[in-house]
Backbone as CSV, one residue per row, in Angstrom:
resi,resn,N_x,N_y,N_z,CA_x,CA_y,CA_z,C_x,C_y,C_z
1,MET,158.450,100.694,148.797,158.299,100.447,147.361,158.788,101.661,146.577
2,ARG,159.604,101.406,145.562,160.118,102.507,144.748,159.013,103.026,143.825
3,LEU,158.860,104.337,143.802,157.787,104.937,143.024,158.251,105.419,141.655
4,GLU,159.561,105.421,141.413,160.055,105.829,140.104,159.988,104.652,139.132
5,ASN,159.719,104.958,137.876,159.735,103.939,136.826,160.556,104.503,135.676
6,VAL,161.863,104.244,135.728,162.765,104.849,134.744,162.506,104.319,133.341
7,VAL,162.005,103.100,133.230,161.684,102.561,131.907,160.564,103.369,131.267
8,LYS,159.544,103.670,132.025,158.437,104.465,131.497,158.922,105.844,131.075
9,GLN,159.796,106.431,131.870,160.347,107.735,131.539,161.167,107.677,130.256
10,LYS,161.978,106.640,130.113,162.807,106.510,128.913,161.954,106.311,127.664
11,LEU,160.918,105.506,127.770,160.039,105.292,126.624,159.389,106.601,126.198
12,ARG,158.970,107.393,127.148,158.356,108.681,126.824,159.352,109.628,126.162
13,ASN,160.630,109.454,126.496,161.670,110.287,125.905,162.140,109.768,124.551
14,GLY,161.539,108.668,124.092,161.918,108.106,122.803,163.132,107.209,122.843
15,GLU,163.569,106.817,124.030,164.746,105.965,124.160,164.383,104.491,123.994
16,VAL,165.413,103.687,123.761,165.253,102.239,123.635,165.671,101.580,124.942
17,VAL,164.884,100.611,125.387,165.212,99.853,126.594,165.220,98.367,126.258
18,MET,166.076,97.639,126.966,166.190,96.202,126.730,166.089,95.447,128.045
19,GLY,165.331,94.371,128.025,165.170,93.548,129.217,165.040,92.083,128.855
20,VAL,164.780,91.269,129.873,164.769,89.819,129.680,163.563,89.205,130.387
21,PHE,162.932,88.245,129.719,161.925,87.419,130.379,162.619,86.518,131.403
22,ASN,162.029,86.400,132.570,162.523,85.450,133.559,161.376,84.549,134.003
23,PRO,161.394,83.274,133.601,160.323,82.351,133.989,160.605,81.601,135.281
24,MET,161.788,81.845,135.887,162.224,81.048,137.037,162.020,81.817,138.335
25,PRO,161.479,81.176,139.359,161.252,81.849,140.641,162.531,81.973,141.456
26,SER,163.397,82.911,141.060,164.688,83.047,141.717,165.077,84.515,141.867
27,PRO,165.152,85.031,143.088,165.654,86.391,143.284,167.090,86.559,142.793
28,ASP,167.893,85.508,142.904,169.276,85.592,142.444,169.342,85.886,140.947
29,VAL,168.479,85.234,140.183,168.462,85.477,138.741,168.113,86.928,138.450
30,VAL,167.164,87.472,139.196,166.790,88.879,139.009,167.989,89.784,139.257
31,GLU,168.718,89.537,140.329,169.885,90.367,140.629,170.961,90.218,139.560
32,ILE,171.171,89.011,139.080,172.180,88.786,138.042,171.812,89.533,136.766
33,LEU,170.541,89.496,136.382,170.102,90.212,135.185,170.276,91.715,135.354
34,ALA,169.995,92.212,136.546,170.204,93.638,136.804,171.682,93.994,136.719
35,LEU,172.530,93.164,137.301,173.968,93.415,137.267,174.538,93.295,135.860
36,ALA,173.874,92.509,135.012,174.316,92.367,133.619,174.024,93.618,132.798
37,GLY,173.221,94.522,133.352,172.993,95.791,132.676,171.677,95.934,131.951
38,PHE,170.777,94.968,132.099,169.473,95.099,131.443,168.659,96.211,132.108
39,ASP,167.807,96.832,131.317,167.007,97.957,131.800,165.817,97.514,132.643
40,PHE,165.367,96.295,132.454,164.227,95.794,133.219,164.236,94.275,133.218
41,VAL,163.497,93.711,134.158,163.266,92.266,134.215,161.767,92.048,134.074
42,LEU,161.398,91.090,133.235,159.988,90.793,132.978,159.683,89.377,133.466
43,LEU,159.029,89.282,134.603,158.652,87.974,135.134,157.595,87.345,134.238
44,ASP,157.778,86.082,133.914,156.821,85.394,133.045,155.964,84.448,133.870
45,ALA,154.808,84.964,134.292,153.856,84.140,135.041,152.824,83.501,134.127
46,GLU,152.990,83.695,132.806,152.113,83.021,131.843,152.701,81.661,131.476
47,HIS,153.921,81.654,130.979,154.567,80.405,130.572,155.520,79.870,131.641
48,GLY,155.954,80.716,132.545,156.879,80.298,133.589,156.158,79.788,134.823
49,ARG,156.928,79.397,135.818,156.359,78.821,137.048,156.464,79.823,138.202
50,ILE,155.949,81.007,137.962,156.016,82.076,138.955,154.622,82.374,139.494
51,SER,154.502,82.385,140.795,153.262,82.744,141.481,153.476,84.077,142.195
52,PRO,152.420,84.698,142.715,152.625,85.910,143.512,153.581,85.696,144.687
53,ASP,153.489,84.546,145.354,154.405,84.274,146.466,155.851,84.219,145.988
54,ASP,156.065,83.641,144.799,157.410,83.604,144.224,157.878,85.006,143.850
55,ALA,156.951,85.813,143.362,157.306,87.123,142.817,157.789,88.093,143.886
56,TYR,157.256,87.983,145.097,157.549,88.997,146.113,159.046,89.159,146.388
57,PRO,159.791,88.091,146.709,161.230,88.282,146.927,161.967,88.710,145.664
58,MET,161.431,88.380,144.502,162.056,88.810,143.255,161.872,90.314,143.056
59,ILE,160.721,90.825,143.455,160.473,92.267,143.390,161.422,93.002,144.328
60,LEU,161.604,92.469,145.528,162.525,93.079,146.483,163.956,93.054,145.950
61,ALA,164.330,91.967,145.286,165.669,91.874,144.703,165.859,92.918,143.608
62,ALA,164.835,93.109,142.788,164.913,94.113,141.723,165.058,95.511,142.305
63,GLU,164.295,95.798,143.352,164.386,97.116,143.975,165.761,97.335,144.603
64,ALA,166.336,96.284,145.156,167.665,96.404,145.753,168.716,96.744,144.709
65,ARG,168.474,96.335,143.469,169.426,96.583,142.380,168.975,97.712,141.447
66,ASP,167.933,98.431,141.857,167.461,99.595,141.094,167.094,99.256,139.657
67,VAL,166.422,98.147,139.458,165.951,97.791,138.118,164.436,97.589,138.173
68,PRO,163.676,98.225,137.282,162.222,98.015,137.271,161.882,96.563,136.950
69,ILE,160.854,96.064,137.587,160.430,94.687,137.355,158.955,94.673,136.974
70,PHE,158.656,93.982,135.889,157.300,93.860,135.375,156.893,92.389,135.416
71,VAL,155.621,92.127,135.175,155.158,90.744,135.134,154.202,90.551,133.967
72,ARG,154.360,89.434,133.280,153.344,89.002,132.317,152.465,87.980,133.028
73,VAL,151.209,88.347,133.206,150.275,87.448,133.878,149.723,86.437,132.875
74,GLY,149.086,85.409,133.397,148.564,84.365,132.529,147.157,84.602,132.041
75,GLU,146.473,85.590,132.643,145.090,85.839,132.261,144.735,87.295,132.517
76,ASN,143.792,87.775,131.751,143.333,89.156,131.873,142.250,89.213,132.951
77,ASP,142.699,89.090,134.189,141.795,89.012,135.332,142.168,90.107,136.327
78,ARG,141.185,90.906,136.731,141.465,92.054,137.581,142.102,91.649,138.906
79,GLN,141.663,90.538,139.481,142.211,90.111,140.762,143.657,89.648,140.625
80,VAL,143.969,88.964,139.537,145.346,88.522,139.298,146.257,89.733,139.122
81,ILE,145.808,90.685,138.316,146.585,91.904,138.089,146.811,92.643,139.402
82,LEU,145.753,92.764,140.192,145.830,93.474,141.467,146.855,92.850,142.400
83,LYS,146.870,91.537,142.461,147.770,90.842,143.383,149.228,91.217,143.113
84,TYR,149.628,91.200,141.839,151.014,91.535,141.508,151.304,93.016,141.717
85,LEU,150.353,93.878,141.377,150.561,95.308,141.586,150.718,95.632,143.064
86,ASP,149.914,95.010,143.904,150.011,95.283,145.338,151.335,94.797,145.928
87,LEU,151.956,93.820,145.286,153.279,93.375,145.723,154.366,94.361,145.335
88,GLY,154.108,95.163,144.281,155.070,96.200,143.926,155.646,96.156,142.533
89,VAL,155.125,95.312,141.628,155.648,95.350,140.262,155.388,96.721,139.655
90,ALA,156.264,97.127,138.748,156.171,98.453,138.137,155.340,98.457,136.864
91,GLY,154.841,97.297,136.472,154.016,97.221,135.275,153.528,95.809,135.049
92,VAL,152.482,95.697,134.233,151.873,94.399,133.958,151.647,94.255,132.462
93,MET,152.001,93.079,131.943,151.731,92.729,130.552,150.577,91.732,130.511
94,ILE,149.626,92.002,129.617,148.448,91.152,129.487,148.495,90.433,128.146
95,PRO,148.432,89.099,128.124,148.481,88.365,126.860,147.137,88.349,126.143
96,GLN,147.200,88.090,124.835,146.005,87.840,124.015,144.939,88.930,124.164
97,THR,145.367,90.172,124.049,144.418,91.292,124.100,144.036,91.661,122.670
98,SER,143.079,90.949,122.126,142.755,91.061,120.702,141.618,92.024,120.392
99,THR,140.993,92.598,121.419,139.899,93.541,121.183,140.109,94.790,122.030
100,PRO,139.526,95.914,121.630,139.636,97.132,122.444,139.075,96.943,123.849
101,GLU,138.034,96.146,123.979,137.431,95.924,125.288,138.395,95.202,126.229
102,LEU,139.089,94.200,125.716,140.051,93.476,126.543,141.184,94.385,126.992
103,VAL,141.647,95.233,126.092,142.723,96.163,126.441,142.239,97.173,127.475
104,ALA,141.061,97.730,127.248,140.514,98.725,128.177,140.317,98.129,129.571
105,ASN,139.836,96.902,129.639,139.643,96.241,130.934,140.973,96.048,131.660
106,ALA,141.995,95.668,130.900,143.307,95.449,131.501,143.893,96.746,132.036
107,VAL,143.824,97.795,131.239,144.371,99.082,131.666,143.625,99.600,132.891
108,ALA,142.313,99.457,132.896,141.516,99.923,134.040,141.892,99.185,135.319
109,ALA,142.234,97.903,135.189,142.597,97.113,136.367,143.914,97.558,136.985
110,MET,144.705,98.317,136.241,146.027,98.727,136.717,146.041,100.084,137.392
111,ARG,144.909,100.805,137.365,144.924,102.177,137.877,143.775,102.425,138.839
112,TYR,144.078,103.263,139.833,143.053,103.677,140.781,142.119,104.696,140.139
113,ALA,140.931,104.833,140.711,139.984,105.849,140.270,140.623,107.245,140.439
114,PRO,140.299,108.181,139.566,139.258,108.115,138.527,139.727,107.519,137.200
115,ASP,141.000,107.064,137.151,141.552,106.561,135.895,141.266,105.092,135.651
116,GLY,140.824,104.366,136.680,140.616,102.939,136.506,139.790,102.335,137.617
117,LEU,139.921,101.007,137.749,139.086,100.246,138.679,139.909,99.451,139.684
118,ARG,141.180,99.775,139.813,142.036,99.022,140.730,141.522,99.142,142.157
119,GLY,141.449,98.014,142.842,140.995,98.010,144.220,141.967,98.729,145.137
120,LEU,141.431,99.437,146.103,142.237,100.273,146.989,142.353,99.626,148.367
121,ALA,143.593,99.449,148.813,143.838,98.893,150.145,145.209,99.354,150.601
122,GLY,145.478,99.197,151.896,146.784,99.564,152.417,147.813,98.510,152.066
123,GLY,148.834,98.405,152.876,149.873,97.427,152.600,151.096,98.069,151.985
124,ARG,151.856,97.263,151.267,153.139,97.722,150.742,152.984,98.889,149.779
125,THR,151.916,98.872,148.993,151.705,99.928,148.011,151.687,101.304,148.667
126,PHE,151.140,101.372,149.867,151.021,102.650,150.569,151.892,102.687,151.829
127,ASP,153.071,102.068,151.722,154.061,102.112,152.802,153.498,101.635,154.134
128,PHE,152.579,100.689,154.074,152.003,100.085,155.278,151.387,101.127,156.220
129,GLY,150.966,102.237,155.634,150.282,103.256,156.419,151.174,104.202,157.190
130,VAL,152.492,104.092,157.036,153.404,104.953,157.803,154.091,105.992,156.927
131,GLY,153.758,106.009,155.654,154.357,106.979,154.747,153.370,108.059,154.375
132,ARG,153.407,108.441,153.119,152.482,109.462,152.642,151.049,108.936,152.623
133,SER,150.107,109.844,152.572,148.699,109.466,152.633,148.254,108.806,151.336
134,MET,147.178,108.035,151.413,146.630,107.385,150.225,146.287,108.383,149.120
135,PRO,145.532,109.445,149.411,145.198,110.380,148.328,146.434,110.960,147.647
136,GLU,147.482,111.189,148.426,148.708,111.749,147.869,149.405,110.753,146.948
137,LEU,149.350,109.477,147.316,150.089,108.458,146.572,149.324,107.880,145.384
138,MET,148.009,107.959,145.385,147.237,107.284,144.344,147.621,107.739,142.942
139,SER,147.715,109.042,142.733,148.061,109.532,141.398,149.504,109.206,141.047
140,VAL,150.383,109.200,142.062,151.785,108.855,141.830,151.901,107.401,141.383
141,ILE,151.156,106.527,142.036,151.198,105.107,141.690,150.571,104.865,140.321
142,ASN,149.493,105.565,140.018,148.901,105.456,138.679,149.922,105.813,137.609
143,GLU,150.686,106.858,137.869,151.686,107.306,136.906,152.839,106.317,136.806
144,ARG,153.137,105.623,137.890,154.266,104.689,137.928,154.037,103.455,137.064
145,VAL,152.824,102.936,137.070,152.561,101.633,136.452,152.655,101.712,134.928
146,LEU,153.369,100.755,134.346,153.474,100.630,132.895,152.472,99.585,132.423
147,SER,151.533,99.998,131.596,150.513,99.070,131.086,150.934,98.558,129.715
148,ILE,150.972,97.241,129.583,151.467,96.597,128.361,150.423,95.603,127.865
149,ALA,149.940,95.803,126.654,149.013,94.858,126.018,149.760,94.110,124.925
150,GLN,149.430,92.844,124.749,150.100,92.044,123.723,149.257,91.938,122.455
151,PHE,149.917,92.183,121.339,149.335,91.980,120.016,149.931,90.683,119.497
152,GLU,149.168,89.592,119.589,149.738,88.294,119.238,148.740,87.371,118.538
153,HIS,147.716,87.957,117.948,146.766,87.163,117.175,146.256,88.004,116.020
154,ILE,146.108,87.387,114.869,145.672,88.111,113.677,144.276,88.704,113.856
155,ASP,143.487,88.142,114.760,142.150,88.685,115.014,142.194,90.105,115.572
156,ALA,143.343,90.506,116.115,143.463,91.858,116.666,143.667,92.911,115.583
157,LEU,144.076,92.491,114.401,144.429,93.459,113.357,143.288,94.403,112.989
158,PRO,142.055,93.927,112.801,140.975,94.865,112.455,140.691,95.895,113.547
159,HIS,141.127,95.615,114.768,140.860,96.504,115.900,142.086,97.331,116.286
160,LEU,143.123,97.300,115.465,144.414,97.856,115.855,144.333,99.334,116.237
161,LYS,143.693,100.139,115.416,143.633,101.579,115.700,142.875,101.859,116.991
162,GLU,141.799,101.110,117.216,141.039,101.295,118.459,141.858,100.869,119.672
163,ILE,142.600,99.783,119.531,143.449,99.323,120.629,144.490,100.382,120.978
164,LEU,145.129,100.937,119.962,146.161,101.943,120.185,145.599,103.231,120.771
165,ALA,144.316,103.451,120.583,143.675,104.664,121.111,143.160,104.492,122.536
166,THR,143.405,103.339,123.141,142.926,103.087,124.501,143.577,104.055,125.486
167,PRO,142.805,104.844,126.209,143.396,105.757,127.197,144.196,104.992,128.250
168,GLY,145.407,105.443,128.496,146.229,104.824,129.524,147.113,103.690,129.053
169,LEU,146.977,103.267,127.799,147.850,102.206,127.284,149.231,102.789,127.005
170,ASP,150.259,102.164,127.580,151.625,102.658,127.416,152.396,101.928,126.326
171,VAL,152.215,100.606,126.250,153.035,99.786,125.355,152.173,98.735,124.671
172,LEU,152.421,98.540,123.375,151.836,97.412,122.643,152.978,96.461,122.315
173,PHE,152.896,95.262,122.857,153.970,94.274,122.733,153.586,93.254,121.667
174,VAL,154.321,93.256,120.569,154.061,92.329,119.471,154.693,90.976,119.796
175,GLY,153.892,89.911,119.687,154.390,88.557,119.893,154.473,87.824,118.565
176,PRO,155.625,87.834,117.904,155.719,87.246,116.560,155.381,85.762,116.507
177,SER,155.733,85.013,117.542,155.502,83.566,117.507,154.015,83.231,117.504
178,ASP,153.275,83.789,118.462,151.842,83.509,118.508,151.100,84.176,117.359
179,LEU,151.577,85.346,116.942,150.974,85.987,115.774,151.131,85.090,114.557
180,GLY,152.347,84.579,114.346,152.575,83.677,113.224,151.748,82.411,113.329
181,GLN,151.641,81.877,114.542,150.832,80.674,114.739,149.375,80.919,114.363
182,SER,148.864,82.108,114.719,147.469,82.425,114.397,147.246,82.598,112.901
183,MET,148.353,82.770,112.161,148.273,82.930,110.707,148.635,81.650,109.965
184,GLY,148.887,80.574,110.731,149.217,79.300,110.104,150.695,79.039,109.952
185,TYR,151.540,79.812,110.666,152.993,79.647,110.560,153.598,79.327,111.926
186,GLY,153.039,78.370,112.620,153.523,78.015,113.943,154.962,77.546,113.940
187,GLY,155.767,78.070,114.869,157.151,77.648,115.009,158.097,78.195,113.970
188,GLN,157.632,79.131,113.154,158.476,79.705,112.108,158.710,81.185,112.394
189,TYR,159.880,81.680,111.985,160.229,83.068,112.262,160.669,83.750,110.967
190,GLY,160.351,85.034,110.855,160.762,85.804,109.683,159.904,85.574,108.458
191,ILE,158.697,85.060,108.629,157.793,84.815,107.504,157.324,86.158,106.934
192,PRO,157.432,86.366,105.620,157.062,87.666,105.035,155.646,88.110,105.370
193,GLU,154.695,87.177,105.372,153.312,87.552,105.672,153.167,88.066,107.110
194,VAL,153.904,87.457,108.020,153.869,87.905,109.414,154.568,89.254,109.544
195,GLU,155.695,89.396,108.859,156.410,90.671,108.888,155.556,91.797,108.317
196,ALA,154.725,91.487,107.350,153.842,92.508,106.773,152.829,92.998,107.803
197,VAL,152.329,92.087,108.621,151.396,92.488,109.680,152.129,93.323,110.731
198,ILE,153.336,92.910,111.082,154.126,93.690,112.038,154.358,95.105,111.514
199,GLN,154.603,95.230,110.227,154.785,96.561,109.646,153.509,97.393,109.758
200,GLN,152.368,96.754,109.621,151.104,97.476,109.809,150.979,98.004,111.239
201,VAL,151.436,97.217,112.194,151.424,97.670,113.589,152.349,98.873,113.756
202,ILE,153.524,98.788,113.171,154.485,99.895,113.249,153.883,101.172,112.675
203,ASP,153.288,101.054,111.516,152.704,102.229,110.859,151.554,102.815,111.675
204,ALA,150.721,101.952,112.220,149.551,102.422,112.972,149.940,103.090,114.285
205,ALA,151.059,102.670,114.867,151.452,103.183,116.183,152.125,104.549,116.127
206,LYS,152.539,104.970,114.960,153.242,106.252,114.849,152.364,107.394,115.343
207,ASP,152.965,108.237,116.156,152.309,109.453,116.668,151.115,109.158,117.571
208,THR,151.034,107.953,118.114,149.935,107.639,119.046,150.345,107.825,120.504
209,GLY,151.646,107.879,120.757,152.125,107.933,122.131,152.269,106.573,122.773
210,VAL,151.923,105.516,122.032,152.070,104.147,122.527,153.389,103.587,122.007
211,ALA,154.259,103.162,122.909,155.531,102.574,122.508,155.318,101.139,122.037
212,LEU,156.187,100.696,121.141,156.115,99.324,120.640,157.208,98.473,121.263
213,ALA,156.852,97.223,121.565,157.790,96.271,122.147,157.732,94.975,121.351
214,ILE,158.807,94.193,121.452,158.862,92.932,120.707,160.006,92.076,121.252
215,VAL,159.931,90.778,121.019,161.047,89.881,121.311,161.937,89.794,120.076
216,ALA,163.201,89.418,120.304,164.144,89.301,119.191,165.075,88.125,119.464
217,PRO,165.275,87.228,118.483,166.049,86.012,118.726,167.561,86.190,118.675
218,ASP,168.043,87.290,118.095,169.481,87.474,117.955,169.784,88.959,117.787
219,ILE,171.071,89.299,117.802,171.476,90.697,117.770,171.098,91.373,116.454
220,ALA,171.128,90.624,115.355,170.738,91.213,114.074,169.274,91.633,114.095
221,THR,168.433,90.800,114.687,167.010,91.142,114.774,166.783,92.279,115.761
222,VAL,167.560,92.317,116.836,167.474,93.448,117.768,167.704,94.753,117.024
223,ASN,168.778,94.798,116.236,169.096,96.021,115.492,168.024,96.349,114.464
224,LYS,167.485,95.327,113.820,166.412,95.544,112.845,165.188,96.154,113.515
225,ARG,164.793,95.596,114.646,163.589,96.087,115.325,163.783,97.520,115.824
226,ILE,164.966,97.833,116.298,165.221,99.207,116.730,165.107,100.161,115.549
227,SER,165.664,99.763,114.405,165.587,100.619,113.216,164.152,100.788,112.732
228,GLN,163.298,99.816,113.030,161.889,99.906,112.645,161.078,100.799,113.584
229,GLY,161.646,101.124,114.730,160.939,101.990,115.665,160.514,101.335,116.962
230,PHE,160.856,100.068,117.161,160.545,99.420,118.436,161.452,99.999,119.524
231,GLN,160.856,100.325,120.657,161.613,100.928,121.752,161.904,99.964,122.896
232,MET,161.084,98.964,123.031,161.220,98.022,124.149,161.525,96.647,123.559
233,ILE,162.741,96.183,123.776,163.196,94.943,123.148,163.483,93.899,124.223
234,VAL,162.964,92.708,123.996,163.257,91.582,124.886,164.005,90.544,124.059
235,PRO,165.343,90.565,124.113,166.113,89.619,123.307,166.131,88.237,123.934
236,ASN,166.402,87.263,123.087,166.666,85.913,123.560,168.110,85.898,124.026
237,ALA,168.326,85.849,125.334,169.665,86.033,125.888,170.728,85.142,125.239
238,PRO,170.468,83.834,124.962,171.498,83.024,124.310,171.849,83.511,122.908
239,GLY,170.970,84.330,122.307,171.248,84.840,120.971,172.105,86.083,120.960
240,LEU,172.479,86.576,122.145,173.317,87.764,122.233,174.776,87.357,122.358
241,PRO,175.687,88.199,121.845,177.108,87.864,121.942,177.625,88.022,123.364
């Protein structure tokens, strides 16, 4: 398992990274996305048809092409998070994290003690017992994992500062579609009221050390989000030239 996470390093350096959601259980698709030049692949196990068994060969394909691979799980469950991490994903995105407690629980599930509550076992994570020792690798693996919480409901807004202050949170991923739906604008994009909330997220995240991420439907929106300070962009691939 590769222990480097170049996406995490780039985000810390203030760089912009771009990747793609992949809802399809196909290692070939992962390799094609890597060859296309994307910085990361984000498996969608929330809306897509990806299981841990499906994810394993996709993780191996990503490692073969030197591209970090993350997963969006369908629920904020420690066992679900653990399963994907033990397979080797470089980060986990948790949907609908509308309270500081939900975010803290998710982050804790991604890290070994003393930083979290991730269960400790051998296997691929620790080179099947033939590589470096567990104590040596635990802190390295903690540092490798990218923790991503989603801001996608208006109920999260009153808790925004507390969420951003969660120890160990690396990225806050804004979901404009579900955020808009929670505000009564389902299926609509670019609504001023929704954009105003997104701006509040941008303002609150400054100088917190938490990178901002978002989806973008076309190249114009990609450029807009970058100018606003978003570092992690997931474009809608058909919307790109």
